[in-house]
N, C-alpha and C positions, 0 to 999 in steps of 0.2 A: 402477313399480307398487308397490314397497316403500314409497316415500314417501307414496303415497296411502293405503296401509293404516295407516301410522303416524298420519296426520291423522285418519282415521276412528276409530281406536282412541282418540286423544286427545279427540276431540269426544264420543264415547260415555262415556269416563271422566269428563269434566267434567259431562255430563248426569246420570250416576248420582250423582256426589258432590253436585251441587246438589239432587237429589231427596232424598237422605238427610238433608241439612242442614235442608231446609224441610218435610219430610214430617210431622214431629211436629205442626205446626199444622193440617195438613189432616186428619189422622187423630185429632185430639184428641176424646175422648168428652165428651159433656155430662154434668155432674154437678149434683146438687141439694144445697145446704147450707142449714141453718137457723142463723142467728146474729144478732148485734146490730151495727148500723151505729154506728161511733164517729165522733168529730169530726176524725179524721185521714184520712178517705176510705178506710176499711178496714171489713171485716166480720170479726168474731171469732166463730168457730164451733168448738165442741169444743176450746177452747184452741189453735186454729190461727188465725193472722192471714192474711187474704187482702187484698191490695191490689186495688182496683177499677180496671180498665182505663178509660182515658178514652174513653168512647163516650157518645152521647146518653143511652142508657138507664142506663149506669153513673153518669153525672153526675147524672141525676135522682135516682137512689137515694141517693147519698152527700150530696147537698145538701138534700134535702127530707125525709129519713127518719132523721135522726140520733137515736140512742138508741131506735130502734124495732127490734123483733124481726121479721126478714124471712126469707122462703124465697126463695132465689136459685137460678136455673138458668143455667148457663153453662159455658164451657170454661176450664180452668185450665192455665196454663203456669208453669214454674219458671224464674226468672232470678236469678242471684246469691243463691241460698238463700231467695228470696222467692217466694211463691205469688201469682200475678196472675190474677184471675178476670175474664173478659169476660162481662158480664151479657147474657143472652139474654132473660130474663124474671124478674120478681120479684113477690112479693105480701107484704102485711103479715100477720103471724101474730098472732092474738089471744092474749093471755096469760091 
């Protein structure tokens, strides 16, 4: 009986640890930024540089709207002191 309890405890501990590691992407809030697309596949907004995640919408944005001012809505994650935005939607902002 004691061995069974240890196994159950270990499985639950692994589940909780996995949840905590991956939960930040599930609970990431959408934000909206306004900035300029540069030629290195980034958006510069308020002196902050956002790398654009490789998605169909993100690729469309960084390949076809270089030097344009855009409003981007998406989720941001930080990895190695870099901000990476996954683009959900965007539109050109007239200047």
